N, C-alpha and C positions, 0 to 999 in steps of 0.2 A: 647437846643433841643426843638424847637418849634413844638408842635403837634396841635396847633390851639385850638379853644374853644370847638370843638366837640369830642375830644379824649383825651386819657391818654397814657402816656408812662409807661409801666409796666416792671419790671424785672422778668425774668423767668429762671428756671433751664433747661438747654438743656442736655439731656442724650447723652453721647458719647459711641458708641458701636464699636467693631472691629470684622472683619471677621477673623476667625482663618485660618492662612496660615502657611506654613513651616517657613517663615521668622518671623512672629509674635510669633510663638511657641518658636523658638530658642531665640529670644530676651527676651521673658517673662521668660524662664528658666534661661538664663544668669543673668538677673536682680535678680531673686529670689536666685540663687546660690550665687551671690555677697553679698546679704543680709545675707545669712547663714554664709558665710566666715567671714563677718564683726562681726557677733554675736559670732562666735567661737573665734575670736581675742579678743573681749571684755571679754569673759569668761576666757581666759588664763590670760589676764591682771588683771582681778579681783582677780584671784587665787594668782597671784604673789604679788599683793598689799596687800592682806590679810596676806600672809605669812611674808612679810616685816614688816607689822604693828605688828604682833604677836612677831616676833624676836626683834623688837625695844622695845616693852613693856618689854619683858623678859630681854633684855640687860640692860635697864635703871633701872630696879628694884633692890632694895637692897636685897630683899628676893624673888627669882624667884618662889618659891612654896607657897607663902603666899596666903590666901584667896582673898585678894584684887587683886593681879596679876592674879589669876585664873579667877576672875570675869571679869576683863578687857579683857583677852584673849577670854573668852566665849562671851562677848558682840561683839567683833570684828568678831568672827566666826558666830554669829547669823546674823549680818549685811551682811556679805559676802554671807551666805546661802540664805538670803532673796533676795538679788540682783541676785544671781545665779539662783534662782527659776524664777524670772521675765524674765531673759534673756533666760532661757530654754523654758519658756512658749511661748515667742516670736518666738523662733527657731522652736518649734513644729507647730505653726500656719503657718509659712512660708513653712515648710516641707509639710504640708497639702495642701497649695496653689500650691506648686510645683507638688505634686501628681495629683491635679485636672487639672493643665495645661497639664500634660502628657496624661491625659485621654480624653482631648477635641478632637472632630472630626473636620477634615478640613471643611471649609466653614460654621462652626457654628458661630453664633453671640454671643459675650460676652460683658458684661458691662465693660467699662473702667473708668467710673466716670461721672462727671458733670461739666459743665461750665455755667456761667451766661450769659444771653443775654437780650436784650431789645426788646419789641414789642409794636407797636402802637395799641391801642384798641379804637374802635369807637362804637357809639350807634348801636345796632343791630348785633354786632359781636358775634360769639360763643366763649365765654371766655375759655371754656374747650378745644376746638380745638386749640386756640391760645397758650395755655399753654403747650400743648403736642407736643414737637418737639424733634427729635432725629437726630444725625449725625452718619452715618455709615462710618467707615474707613476701607480701605484695605491697609495694610502696610504703614499706616500713611497718606494716601491720601484720601480725602473726596470722597466717592463713591456715597452716597445718602444723601439727607436731607429730612427727613420725617416729615410731619406736615405742619402747616400753618405758613408761615413766617410773 
């Protein structure tokens, strides 16, 4: 990428925004609901694995009620509960996002993330303006590019 001797090629973050439309809202809700369903599956799987591990510890032990066995079972339960708390925290965050999506008004602009882009900068250019670029999407199609290319 030759920009000559008078300029530089800079990497910049481009903000991606989307216009809230019925289609966007449906897709966002479906995506979030899918994540919730996936977390629910992980929670069920975690519970079953924990129970299997506890059963296996008790089955293999010579003295099921010994302090050693009780300690092993408690350790498994603690690990399961810690992982369960992490998954429930993730689920709560996604539920909050789902609630936020449901309250968005049509035609409102929302942040979708960022992508990297390159721009040529020459002597005398306004660097602040060159670095502030946004792309506005409507149902996945570029509607507007804001800022200096």
